[in-house]
C-alpha positions in Angstrom: -0.1 7.6 65.7 3.0 5.5 66.1 3.6 2.6 63.7 3.4 -0.5 65.8 4.2 -2.8 62.9 7.7 -1.5 62.2 6.8 0.3 59.0 9.9 1.9 57.5 10.1 5.4 58.7 11.9 6.9 55.6 8.9 7.2 53.4 10.1 10.3 51.6 11.9 8.3 48.9 8.8 6.1 48.3 6.3 8.9 48.1 8.6 11.1 46.0 7.8 8.8 43.1 4.3 10.1 43.0 5.3 13.8 42.8 2.7 14.7 45.4 3.8 18.3 45.9 3.1 19.2 42.2 -0.7 19.5 42.8 -3.2 19.0 40.0 -5.5 16.4 41.6 -8.8 17.4 40.0 -9.7 13.7 39.3 -9.1 12.9 43.0 -11.5 15.8 44.0 -14.2 14.2 41.9 -13.6 10.9 43.7 -13.7 12.3 47.2 -16.8 14.3 46.3 -18.5 11.1 45.1 -17.3 9.2 48.2 -18.9 11.8 50.5 -22.2 11.6 48.6 -22.2 7.8 48.4 -21.6 7.4 52.1 -23.7 10.5 53.1 -21.0 12.1 55.2 -19.8 15.7 55.5 -16.1 14.8 55.2 -14.1 12.7 52.7 -10.3 12.6 52.3 -7.5 11.1 50.2 -4.8 10.9 52.9 -1.2 10.1 52.2 0.7 9.1 55.4 4.3 10.4 55.5 7.0 10.1 58.2 5.6 12.9 60.5 2.4 14.1 58.8 -0.6 13.0 56.8 -1.1 15.0 53.6 -4.6 15.4 52.2 -4.3 15.3 48.4 -8.0 15.8 48.1 -10.6 16.8 50.7 -14.3 17.6 51.0 -15.6 19.3 54.2 -12.2 20.0 55.8 -10.1 23.1 55.5 -6.8 21.6 56.8 -4.3 20.4 54.1 -2.4 18.2 56.6 -2.3 17.0 60.2 0.4 15.4 62.3 0.9 11.7 61.8 0.4 10.9 65.5 -3.3 11.8 65.2 -3.9 10.0 61.9 -6.7 7.4 61.7 -5.4 6.6 58.2 -2.0 5.4 59.5 -3.8 2.4 60.9 -6.3 2.1 58.0 -3.5 1.7 55.5 -2.0 -1.3 57.3 -5.0 -3.6 56.6 -6.5 -5.2 53.6 -10.2 -4.4 54.3 -12.0 -1.2 55.2 -10.9 0.1 58.6 -14.0 1.1 60.6 -14.5 3.2 63.8 -18.2 3.5 64.7 -17.7 5.9 67.6 -14.2 7.4 68.2 -15.2 8.6 71.7 -15.8 5.0 72.8 -12.6 3.6 71.2 -9.6 3.6 73.5 -7.2 4.2 70.5 -8.9 7.5 69.6 -10.9 8.8 72.6 -8.2 11.3 73.5 -7.2 12.1 69.9 -7.1 15.9 69.2 -9.2 15.3 66.0 -11.9 13.7 68.3 -11.8 16.1 71.2 -11.4 19.1 68.9 -12.3 20.1 65.3 -13.4 18.4 63.2 -14.8 16.3 66.1 -14.5 12.9 64.4 -17.0 10.3 65.6 -17.4 7.9 62.7 -14.5 6.9 60.5 -14.3 4.4 57.6 -11.0 4.1 55.5 -10.1 2.0 52.5 -6.4 1.4 52.3 -4.3 2.8 49.4 -1.6 0.3 48.5 1.0 0.9 45.8 1.9 -1.5 43.0 4.9 -2.7 44.9 2.7 -3.5 47.9 3.8 -0.5 50.1 0.9 1.1 52.0 0.5 4.8 51.2 -2.5 6.0 53.1 -6.3 5.7 52.8 -9.5 7.0 51.1 -11.6 7.8 54.1 -15.1 9.1 55.0 -15.8 10.9 58.3 -19.0 11.8 60.1 -19.4 14.0 63.2 -22.0 11.6 64.6 -21.6 7.9 65.5 -22.7 5.3 62.9 -22.9 1.6 63.2 -21.5 0.8 59.8 -21.6 1.4 56.1 -24.2 -0.3 53.9 -22.8 -3.2 51.7 -23.2 -0.9 48.7 -21.2 1.9 50.4 -18.5 -0.5 51.4 -18.2 -1.9 47.9 -18.2 1.7 46.5 -15.6 2.9 48.9 -13.3 0.0 48.0 -13.7 0.6 44.3 -13.1 4.3 44.7 -9.9 3.6 46.6 -8.7 1.4 43.7 -9.5 4.3 41.3 -7.4 6.6 43.5 -4.5 4.3 43.1 -5.1 4.2 39.3 -4.7 7.9 39.3 -1.6 7.9 41.5 0.2 5.0 39.7 -0.5 6.8 36.4 1.1 9.9 37.8 4.0 7.8 39.0 4.5 6.3 35.6 4.3 9.7 33.9 6.9 11.1 36.4 9.2 8.1 35.8 8.8 8.5 32.1 9.7 12.1 32.2 12.7 11.4 34.5 13.8 8.7 32.2 13.5 10.9 29.2 15.4 13.6 30.9 18.1 11.1 31.9 18.2 9.7 28.4 18.5 13.2 27.0 21.3 14.0 29.4 23.1 10.8 28.6 22.8 11.5 24.9 24.1 15.0 25.4 26.9 13.7 27.5 27.7 11.0 25.0 27.6 13.5 22.2 29.9 15.9 24.1 32.4 13.1 24.8 32.2 11.9 21.2 32.9 15.4 19.9 35.8 15.9 22.4 37.3 12.5 21.5 36.9 13.0 17.8 38.5 16.5 17.9 41.5 15.0 19.7 42.0 12.3 17.1 44.6 12.7 14.3 42.1 11.3 11.8 39.2 13.2 10.2 36.0 12.0 11.8 32.5 12.4 10.4 29.0 11.0 10.9 25.8 10.8 9.0 22.1 10.1 9.5 20.7 6.7 8.5 20.0 8.0 5.0 23.6 9.1 4.6 23.1 12.8 5.2 26.4 14.1 6.5 25.7 16.2 9.6 29.0 16.3 11.5 32.7 16.7 10.9 35.4 17.1 13.5 37.8 19.9 13.8 40.5 17.9 12.0 38.4 17.7 8.8 38.0 21.5 8.6 41.7 22.0 9.5 42.8 19.5 6.8 40.5 20.7 4.0 40.3 24.4 4.9 36.6 24.6 3.9 34.1 26.7 5.9 32.2 24.9 8.7 29.0 23.3 7.4 30.0 23.6 3.7 30.4 19.9 3.2 27.2 18.9 5.0 24.7 16.8 3.1 26.2 15.7 -0.2 28.8 18.4 -0.4 31.5 16.0 0.7 31.8 14.4 -2.7 33.0 17.6 -4.2 36.1 17.4 -2.1 37.3 14.3 -4.0 39.4 14.3 -7.1 37.0 14.4 -10.1 38.3 11.0 -11.3 37.3 9.5 -7.9 33.9 11.1 -7.3 31.7 8.6 -9.2 33.5 5.6 -7.7 33.3 7.0 -4.1 29.6 7.9 -4.5 28.8 4.4 -5.9 30.6 2.7 -3.1 28.9 4.9 -0.5 25.5 4.3 -2.0 26.1 0.5 -1.9 26.9 0.7 1.8 23.8 2.7 2.5 21.6 0.3 0.7 23.2 -2.9 2.1 24.4 -1.8 5.5 27.9 -3.2 4.7 31.0 -1.4 6.0 32.3 1.4 3.7 35.9 1.4 2.7 37.6 3.2 -0.2 40.8 4.9 -1.2 40.4 8.2 -2.9 42.2 11.5 -3.4 41.0 14.2 -1.1 41.6 17.9 -1.7 44.0 19.4 0.9 43.8 23.0 2.1 46.9 23.6 -0.1 44.8 22.7 -3.1 46.7 19.4 -3.7 44.8 16.1 -3.9 46.2 13.6 -1.4 45.5 9.9 -1.1 43.1 9.2 1.8 41.6 6.0 3.2 37.9 6.4 4.0 36.1 4.0 6.3 32.6 3.9 8.0 30.6 1.5 10.1 26.9 1.6 10.9 25.6 1.9 14.4 22.5 -0.2 15.0 19.7 -0.2 17.6 18.5 -3.3 19.5 16.4 -4.3 16.5 19.2 -4.0 14.0 18.1 -0.8 12.4 20.8 1.6 11.4 20.7 4.7 13.7 23.8 6.5 12.4 27.1 6.0 10.4 30.4 6.9 11.9 33.3 7.3 9.6 37.0 8.4 9.4 39.3 9.7 6.8 43.0 8.9 7.2 45.7 10.3 5.0 47.8 7.6 3.3 49.5 9.7 0.7 53.1 9.0 1.7 52.3 5.3 2.2 50.7 5.2 -1.2 53.7 6.8 -2.9 56.0 4.4 -1.1 53.9 1.5 -2.3 54.1 2.7 -5.8 57.8 3.1 -5.6 58.2 -0.3 -4.0 56.0 -1.8 -6.8 58.2 -0.1 -9.4 61.3 -1.5 -7.8 59.7 -5.0 -7.5 58.9 -4.9 -11.3 62.5 -3.9 -12.0 63.8 -6.7 -9.8 61.4 -9.1 -11.4 62.6 -8.1 -14.8 66.3 -8.6 -13.8 65.5 -12.0 -12.2 63.7 -13.1 -15.4 66.8 -12.1 -17.3 68.9 -14.2 -14.9 66.7 -17.2 -15.7 67.2 -16.5 -19.4 71.0 -16.1 -19.0 71.3 -19.4 -17.0 69.2 -21.2 -19.6 71.3 -19.8 -22.3 74.5 -20.9 -20.5 73.2 -24.4 -20.1 72.3 -24.5 -23.8 75.8 -23.3 -24.7 77.4 -25.9 -22.5 75.3 -28.7 -24.0 76.4 -27.7 -27.5 80.1 -27.8 -26.4 79.6 -31.1 -24.6 77.1 -33.2 -26.5 77.4 -36.0 -23.9 75.4 -34.0 -21.4 72.9 -32.7 -23.9 69.9 -34.6 -22.5 70.6 -33.7 -18.9 71.3 -30.1 -19.9 68.0 -29.9 -21.8 66.1 -31.2 -18.8 67.8 -28.7 -16.6 67.2 -25.9 -19.0 63.5 -26.7 -19.3 63.2 -26.8 -15.5 64.8 -23.4 -15.2 62.5 -22.0 -17.9 59.5 -23.4 -16.0 60.7 -21.6 -12.9 61.0 -18.4 -15.0 57.5 -18.8 -16.2 56.2 -19.3 -12.6 58.1 -16.3 -11.4 56.8 -14.1 -14.1 53.3 -15.4 -13.4 53.2 -14.3 -9.7 55.7 -11.5 -10.0 55.2 -9.9 -13.5 57.9 -7.3 -14.3 55.4 -5.1 -16.1 51.7 -4.7 -16.7 52.2 -6.0 -20.2 53.8 -9.3 -19.0 51.2 -9.9 -16.4 48.4 -12.4 -17.2 45.4 -10.6 -18.5 42.0 -10.5 -16.8 40.3 -13.9 -17.1 43.6 -15.6 -17.7 43.7 -17.1 -14.2 46.2 -14.7 -12.6 47.2 -15.8 -9.1 45.3 -19.1 -9.5 46.4 -22.7 -9.9 44.8 -23.0 -13.4 46.8 -19.9 -14.5 50.2 -21.3 -13.7 49.3 -24.7 -15.0 48.2 -23.1 -18.2 51.7 -21.5 -18.4 53.5 -24.8 -17.8 51.4 -26.8 -20.2 51.6 -24.3 -23.1 54.1 -26.4 -25.0 51.8 -29.4 -25.0 49.1 -27.9 -27.1 48.4 -28.9 -30.7 46.0 -27.7 -33.4 43.1 -29.3 -31.6 44.0 -27.6 -28.3 45.5 -28.7 -25.1 46.0 -32.4 -24.5 46.0 -31.8 -20.8 42.3 -31.2 -19.7 41.6 -29.2 -16.6 38.5 -29.5 -14.4 37.3 -28.8 -10.9 38.1 -25.8 -8.7 40.7 -23.1 -9.2 42.4 -22.2 -5.9 44.5 -19.1 -5.4 48.2 -19.4 -5.2 51.0 -16.9 -4.3 54.7 -16.5 -4.8 55.5 -19.1 -2.1 53.7 -21.9 -3.8 54.3 -20.9 -7.4 57.9 -22.3 -7.6 57.3 -25.8 -6.2 54.0 -26.1 -8.2 55.8 -25.1 -11.4 58.5 -27.7 -10.8 55.9 -30.4 -9.9 53.7 -29.9 -13.0 56.8 -29.5 -15.3 58.1 -32.9 -14.1 54.7 -34.5 -14.6 54.3 -33.0 -18.1 57.8 -33.9 -19.1 57.5 -37.5 -18.0 54.2 -38.1 -19.7 55.6 -36.5 -22.9 58.6 -38.9 -22.8 57.1 -42.1 -21.4 53.4 -41.7 -20.8 50.1 -40.6 -22.5 51.5 -37.6 -24.3 54.2 -39.7 -25.9 51.6 -41.0 -28.4 49.3 -39.1 -30.7 46.0 -40.0 -29.1 47.0 -39.9 -25.4 45.4 -37.4 -23.0 45.8 -36.3 -19.4 42.9 -35.3 -17.1 43.9 -33.0 -14.3 41.1 -32.6 -11.7 41.3 -30.2 -8.7 39.0 -30.3 -5.8 38.7 -29.3 -2.1 38.9 -32.0 0.4 38.6 -30.7 4.0 41.5 -28.3 4.6 43.4 -29.6 1.6 43.4 -29.0 -2.1 43.4 -32.4 -3.9 44.9 -32.7 -7.3 44.4 -35.9 -9.4 46.6 -36.4 -12.5 45.2 -39.2 -14.7 46.8 -40.4 -17.9 44.9 -42.4 -20.5 45.5 -43.6 -24.1 49.2 -44.0 -23.7 51.5 -47.0 -23.8 51.3 -49.6 -21.0 53.2 -48.4 -18.0 55.2 -50.1 -15.4 56.2 -48.9 -11.9 58.9 -46.3 -12.2 61.8 -45.4 -9.9 60.8 -43.2 -7.0 64.4 -42.5 -6.2 65.2 -40.9 -9.6 66.0 -37.2 -9.7 62.6 -36.2 -11.2 60.6 -38.3 -8.7 62.7 -36.9 -5.8 62.2 -33.4 -7.1 58.4 -33.9 -7.1 58.4 -35.4 -3.6 60.5 -32.5 -2.4 58.2 -30.0 -3.9 55.0 -31.5 -2.5 56.1 -32.8 0.9 58.9 -30.4 2.0 57.9 -27.1 0.4 54.1 -27.5 0.4 53.7 -29.7 3.5 51.5 -32.1 1.5 51.6 -35.7 0.4 51.8 -37.6 -2.9 50.6 -41.0 -4.0 51.4 -42.7 -7.3 49.5 -45.6 -8.9 50.9 -47.2 -12.1 47.8 -48.6 -13.6 47.9 -50.5 -16.9 45.8 -47.8 -18.6 48.0 -45.0 -17.4 49.7 -43.4 -14.4 47.6 -41.9 -11.6 49.1 -39.3 -9.3 47.1 -37.9 -6.4 48.3 -34.9 -4.3 46.9 -33.4 -1.1 48.2 -29.9 -0.4 47.1 -27.9 2.6 45.1 -24.8 1.4 47.3 -22.6 3.7 50.3 -23.7 1.7 48.7 -22.6 -1.6 48.1 -19.0 -0.6 48.7 -16.7 2.4 45.0 -15.6 2.1 43.8 -19.1 3.0 45.6 -18.8 6.4 43.1 -16.1 7.5 40.1 -17.1 5.5 
């Protein structure tokens, strides 16, 4: 019958979710059989109303599998919330001329419980039919028919969920297959060697570039076979680094020598990152190998040239210091000034050799504070040690420095040490200097405190040494300096931006 309530006519998409044409409705057959017995009728149906037909998913007492929608009682039954009842179809104007009333199966009594989907859309009805008129169903039969209709929907919604799960699994599998195809195509097009592993580190994929570069047969480096491709001296280090990444989930990065198909070992940069699921668990590792052999050789050559230049620069400092000393001997009147200048140049030489050693032998040894403020201070203060040790005591933090800050720092601490040796705490036997270094916001704070020396009076801040210190701190290091001439000794406080101490602090 026509849908007077404007029900959407395109029901095919809705009903397709239930996979109705696949059959296999044995549980529904049991429900319709029980409905027929409960209501004591010859016919019971599970009817799904489509656009132009009603389809009987399960039936008792009726041979037809479907009928046209325009003769469907269930098309009206599904629109209500309660059981739709027709006591005598021959006396009901809506159905008296219906072909299912005037002809087989000669419907007289009809009772249908609506079937409504989880989204509220009416699907059809569970109905019972008799060939003789009946006034009504008993209360128990009404309750039973309603409950059986709900059970029909439990079966249909379960079928819908199963179908959607299968479709989703198929779509997921297709998406994974497509993603894998795109990944392999992309990785084969890359100039780098690409590989991937399972969460436990088992290597199960290498791109074409890997096999082209190494010349090994496909699959021969799966599992743990990859480590045999490295130089024997690099294998233990590479395995240790990879094991650490697997255990910690940290990114993997290492430089090693990889065997080329020519048989030569060439420097390579290996990197890998974990891919995690929504819960943070590692699903896979994706890695690359990039040859850096030429860059590595260039860096080694550049380092060798840098060492040679450093050696020559150090020689220049020594030559200049020697020339100053020679001039001082020839002109005794300038001896004091010449000695100060010579010492400053030697301090610069020590600072240069500290951050740019001309050889491995001249570089500060491990634990000696290489590339740190304490390290260069130790170099500058070396002349002020006695049998009991250094008279300049260091405490606090030890920030990193680089070649930019080494020169002004060397001049600064050389001037402080020279002045205290001449006029301050180190000019007497029992005098000491405390040098404390701390972090204060974005600055490195340095406090120079003299004690045990002779009484001090404010000194000139426009003298060469004072101006040199100010230039080093304010102009070259972008910091500030404060002096406090206390009766018990000079106090000097410095604030130097961390970014001025080391390039690494700029990106930290």
